[in-house]
Every structure is written in C-alpha cells, then in structure tokens.
BATILUM-237650 format. One record per residue (C-alpha): residue number from 1; residue in three letters; x, y, z. Coordinates in steps of 0.25 Angstrom, whole numbers, m for minus. Layout:
BEGIN
<NUM; "ALA"; <X; Y; Z>> ...
END
This chain:
BEGIN
<1; "VAL"; <63; 61; m33>> <2; "PRO"; <52; 58; m43>> <3; "SER"; <43; 48; m42>> <4; "GLY"; <42; 44; m56>> <5; "GLY"; <28; 46; m56>> <6; "LYS"; <16; 55; m55>> <7; "GLU"; <7; 57; m43>> <8; "PRO"; <18; 47; m33>> <9; "ARG"; <9; 42; m23>> <10; "GLU"; <15; 29; m13>> <11; "LEU"; <29; 24; m11>> <12; "GLU"; <36; 10; m9>> <13; "TYR"; <49; 10; m4>> <14; "ASP"; <57; m4; m6>> <15; "ALA"; <70; m1; 5>> <16; "LYS"; <76; m14; 0>> <17; "ALA"; <79; m11; m14>> <18; "GLY"; <80; 4; m11>> <19; "ILE"; <68; 7; m22>> <20; "LEU"; <55; 16; m18>> <21; "TYR"; <44; 14; m27>> <22; "VAL"; <35; 26; m30>> <23; "SER"; <20; 25; m34>> <24; "ASN"; <13; 36; m44>> <25; "ALA"; <m1; 36; m44>> <26; "GLY"; <m1; 47; m54>> <27; "ASN"; <4; 39; m66>> <28; "GLY"; <5; 26; m60>> <29; "GLN"; <19; 24; m60>> <30; "LEU"; <26; 17; m51>> <31; "VAL"; <41; 21; m48>> <32; "ALA"; <53; 15; m41>> <33; "LEU"; <65; 26; m35>> <34; "ASP"; <77; 22; m29>> <35; "ALA"; <76; 27; m15>> <36; "ARG"; <90; 32; m13>> <37; "SER"; <93; 40; m26>> <38; "GLY"; <77; 42; m31>> <39; "ALA"; <80; 36; m43>> <40; "LYS"; <69; 31; m52>> <41; "LYS"; <71; 15; m54>> <42; "GLY"; <61; 13; m62>> <43; "ALA"; <46; 12; m65>> <44; "VAL"; <31; 5; m68>> <45; "SER"; <21; 11; m73>> <46; "LEU"; <9; 4; m69>> <47; "GLY"; <m2; 15; m70>> <48; "GLY"; <m14; 17; m59>> <49; "ARG"; <m13; 24; m48>> <50; "LEU"; <1; 19; m39>> <51; "ARG"; <m2; 19; m25>> <52; "GLN"; <5; 12; m16>> <53; "ALA"; <17; 1; m18>> <54; "SER"; <21; m9; m9>> <55; "ALA"; <32; m20; m14>> <56; "ASP"; <32; m34; m6>> <57; "GLY"; <46; m38; m6>> <58; "ARG"; <47; m47; m16>> <59; "GLY"; <49; m39; m28>> <60; "ASN"; <35; m33; m32>> <61; "LEU"; <27; m20; m30>> <62; "PHE"; <14; m17; m28>> <63; "VAL"; <7; m4; m33>> <64; "ALA"; <m6; 1; m28>> <65; "ASP"; <m14; 7; m39>> <66; "GLU"; <m27; 14; m37>> <67; "ALA"; <m34; 17; m49>> <68; "ARG"; <m33; 1; m54>> <69; "ASP"; <m35; m6; m41>> <70; "VAL"; <m23; m15; m43>> <71; "LEU"; <m9; m17; m37>> <72; "HIS"; <3; m15; m45>> <73; "VAL"; <14; m26; m43>> <74; "VAL"; <27; m22; m46>> <75; "ASP"; <40; m30; m50>> <76; "THR"; <50; m20; m41>> <77; "ALA"; <62; m27; m48>> <78; "SER"; <59; m25; m62>> <79; "LEU"; <48; m12; m57>> <80; "LYS"; <37; m20; m69>> <81; "ALA"; <23; m22; m66>> <82; "LEU"; <20; m35; m63>> <83; "GLY"; <3; m35; m61>> <84; "GLN"; <m7; m30; m53>> <85; "ILE"; <m15; m36; m43>> <86; "SER"; <m31; m30; m40>> <87; "VAL"; <m34; m26; m26>> <88; "TRP"; <m49; m27; m31>> <89; "PRO"; <m59; m25; m24>> <90; "GLY"; <m51; m11; m18>> <91; "LYS"; <m50; m2; m25>> <92; "ALA"; <m40; 11; m26>> <93; "PRO"; <m29; 4; m19>> <94; "THR"; <m20; 15; m11>> <95; "ALA"; <m8; 7; m2>> <96; "LEU"; <m4; m7; 0>> <97; "VAL"; <7; m16; 8>> <98; "ASN"; <12; m27; 7>> <99; "ASP"; <11; m37; 19>> <100; "ILE"; <26; m45; 14>> <101; "LYS"; <23; m54; 25>> <102; "GLU"; <11; m61; 22>> <103; "ARG"; <11; m57; 8>> <104; "ARG"; <m3; m49; 7>> <105; "ILE"; <m4; m35; 0>> <106; "TYR"; <m12; m24; 7>> <107; "VAL"; <m18; m16; 0>> <108; "ALA"; <m28; m3; 3>> <109; "THR"; <m37; 0; m7>> <110; "ALA"; <m47; 16; m10>> <111; "ASN"; <m61; 8; m7>> <112; "SER"; <m60; 3; 7>> <113; "LYS"; <m52; m11; 6>> <114; "MET"; <m37; m17; 8>> <115; "ILE"; <m35; m29; 0>> <116; "VAL"; <m27; m38; 4>> <117; "VAL"; <m17; m44; m9>> <118; "ASP"; <m9; m56; m11>> <119; "PRO"; <4; m51; m21>> <120; "ASP"; <7; m67; m22>> <121; "PRO"; <m6; m69; m32>> <122; "GLY"; <m10; m57; m34>> <123; "GLN"; <m22; m55; m26>> <124; "MET"; <m33; m50; m19>> <125; "LEU"; <m35; m60; m6>> <126; "SER"; <m44; m53; 3>> <127; "VAL"; <m52; m37; 5>> <128; "VAL"; <m54; m28; 20>> <129; "GLU"; <m64; m18; 19>> <130; "THR"; <m58; m5; 27>> <131; "LYS"; <m63; 7; 31>> <132; "GLY"; <m59; 18; 26>> <133; "ARG"; <m58; 23; 14>> <134; "GLY"; <m47; 29; 2>> <135; "ALA"; <m35; 20; 7>> <136; "ALA"; <m23; 29; 10>> <137; "GLY"; <m11; 20; 12>> <138; "ILE"; <m9; 4; 22>> <139; "ALA"; <0; 1; 30>> <140; "ILE"; <5; m12; 38>> <141; "GLN"; <7; m17; 48>> <142; "TYR"; <12; m32; 53>> <143; "ALA"; <8; m39; 65>> <144; "PRO"; <11; m54; 73>> <145; "ALA"; <2; m67; 69>> <146; "ARG"; <1; m61; 54>> <147; "LEU"; <m6; m47; 55>> <148; "VAL"; <m3; m38; 48>> <149; "ARG"; <m12; m22; 48>> <150; "LEU"; <m14; m13; 38>> <151; "TYR"; <m16; 1; 39>> <152; "MET"; <m24; 8; 31>> <153; "PRO"; <m25; 25; 31>> <154; "ASN"; <m39; 29; 22>> <155; "ASP"; <m42; 43; 16>> <156; "ASP"; <m55; 44; 24>> <157; "GLY"; <m45; 45; 37>> <158; "THR"; <m46; 32; 42>> <159; "LEU"; <m37; 20; 44>> <160; "ASP"; <m39; 5; 42>> <161; "VAL"; <m33; m6; 49>> <162; "VAL"; <m35; m20; 42>> <163; "GLN"; <m28; m32; 48>> <164; "ASN"; <m23; m43; 42>> <165; "ALA"; <m21; m56; 53>> <166; "LYS"; <m17; m68; 46>> <167; "LEU"; <m22; m65; 31>> <168; "THR"; <m35; m62; 35>> <169; "PRO"; <m37; m45; 35>> <170; "SER"; <m48; m36; 40>> <171; "LEU"; <m51; m22; 45>> <172; "GLU"; <m46; m20; 57>> <173; "GLY"; <m51; m6; 59>> <174; "SER"; <m52; 8; 55>> <175; "VAL"; <m49; 21; 61>> <176; "PRO"; <m54; 32; 59>> <177; "LYS"; <m52; 46; 57>> <178; "LEU"; <m37; 47; 55>> <179; "SER"; <m33; 59; 46>> <180; "ALA"; <m34; 53; 29>> <181; "GLY"; <m23; 42; 29>> <182; "THR"; <m11; 45; 16>> <183; "ALA"; <m2; 36; 23>> <184; "VAL"; <0; 25; 33>> <185; "ALA"; <13; 17; 42>> <186; "PHE"; <14; 7; 52>> <187; "ASP"; <22; 7; 61>> <188; "GLU"; <27; m7; 68>> <189; "GLN"; <34; m4; 81>> <190; "THR"; <23; 6; 85>> <191; "GLY"; <9; m1; 80>> <192; "ARG"; <6; 14; 74>> <193; "ALA"; <0; 17; 61>> <194; "PHE"; <4; 32; 54>> <195; "VAL"; <m5; 37; 46>> <196; "ALA"; <m2; 47; 36>> <197; "GLY"; <m15; 59; 34>> <198; "PRO"; <m16; 74; 30>> <199; "ASN"; <m14; 80; 43>> <200; "GLY"; <m3; 71; 48>> <201; "ILE"; <0; 56; 51>> <202; "GLN"; <m8; 48; 61>> <203; "VAL"; <m5; 37; 72>> <204; "VAL"; <m13; 26; 73>> <205; "SER"; <m10; 14; 85>> <206; "LYS"; <m19; 3; 86>> 
END
C-alpha cells in the first residue's frame, strides 16, 4: 500500500473509525488510509519532518514535527490542520502519547526532556529532565491512584522511566545498557516493557 508521501516513519491506527494515519517525514505529508482496503481517504500537508501521531478520542490528532519543535493539531473528520502547539524548551519531538483519562500529552524530545502538554488550551504544563539522549519512542502504563508511567527508549541505549503521580511528573529511573531503542510497547497484564532494538527485543520488568 503506498504511503502517499516520502519516507513513511510512523503509524497511528484509529480502531473506531478504521483509519490508519501515516506520518511521512520526507515531505511533511499526513495521509489517512482505509485500514481494510488500503485506499487513500485523504491527506494534509503539514510540512516539517513528521514523526509519531496520537489521537485523543475526541476528533483531534496530534502529530510531532521534529524539524519545527511543534505538535500539529489535525481535525480527523475534515483532515484539516487546526494549529500548532510549541514543545519549547524541548527540541526535535519524536514521540508522544495521549493520556485520555487526565487529558495530558506526553512528548519525548531529542534533547533529553519530556514535555507535558495540556491539549485543551494548547500549552506546556511541565518539563521533566531525562538522562538519555535521542528519544526514539514512548509507551504509557496506567497504574492505580492516578499514577501513570512513561517508558522512553533512547538512541544511546538507555530507557528513561517517568512517573506522573497525581499530575506531578518526575524521573523515576533510567535503565542503562540496553541496545539502542527504536520503539517501545507496554503490556498492562505482565507489567513489562518491550523495547525494540537493532538486534532484537529486550524485555524490561520493574
């Protein structure tokens, strides 16, 4: 299935709508595909260098732009750009995840920071200094008592773990000596994080 652009880097699947969103980093094109047939449903030119996208379940899609240090906000119904949210002082945002329960967006950036954004007013709420360099992904864990954890693999082989306890984020720990991470997923049932690297997948438990 053609990606509809150049250098497809990230995918976001909307299961309810059956739409697959493709972030094309090479030409800044966001493309919507029918997940069953692969047919192109629409596209919007956002420019920059697009990376991970994340939907909020309310009709908005947020797309990281590592060239412009912003999140693009896209209306999923019309596939039109609504505006941008700055991730300053973060640089080169590559990955993000929506906490749809608390209405927060967690953004992993290449300059060793995690930016917490409130999507409703579109403003930065807090910054967490992390230890790794070159964030490559992010995954979320929902825990009791309004606690969430964010797992962030980095190009330098570290895995940063940020916790947000009752909307107060902090660095919980940093796991060294992993192979350079390229993606991460979290299993709620086993409590394990799976980090993809150049030579396989490493499993990390608390």
